[in-house]
C-alpha positions, 0 to 999 in steps of 0.5 A: 310375847306368850299369853302368860306375859313371859318372853318366849324361849330362844330358838336353838338357831338364835342361841347358836348365832348369839354364841358364835358372835361372842354374846354372853361370853366374857363380857365384863359387868362393870362396877357399881360405886355406892356412897351413902352420906348425911346432909345437914341444912342449917338454913332450912326452916321447914320441910319445903326448905329442905326439899329445895336443897335436896332437889338441887343436890340430887340434880347436881349429882345426877348431872355431874356424875351420872349418879342414881340418887335416893333419899334413904332416911330422915324424911321427916326432919327439916334439916337432915337427910341421908342420901345414897348415890350409885355410879356405874363404871367399866373399871373399879378405878373409874367407879372410885374416881366418880365417888371421890369427885362426888364426895369433894363436890358435896363437901364444897357446898353450902350444906354440912356433910357427914358420915360418908360410907362407901362400897364398891360392888363387882356384880360378878361376885 
């Protein structure tokens, strides 16, 4: 590392080796599937109760689908939460499949789910 905290520039030899080996050329970036939805927890009588449901939902989404999960709205409400998940896959159809399965999982649980919004992102666009 340089004194300024930035990584040193690649030497011409390292760059030539990298280019000859095919690194940084023609590599697909994959796809990111994003799903945003609202959850309603009718049994939650406090923020503590809501958090217990959220911990469970987030852990299951992370473990089952490898998703990154964030609560993005309704932080102060006892019975509602808005979550966004992101799944990364090599191909678009795989990202769509992960979102479909996550949606089916959520609908089959004890909480109510509404307002699904989805987006598929190609990082190369």
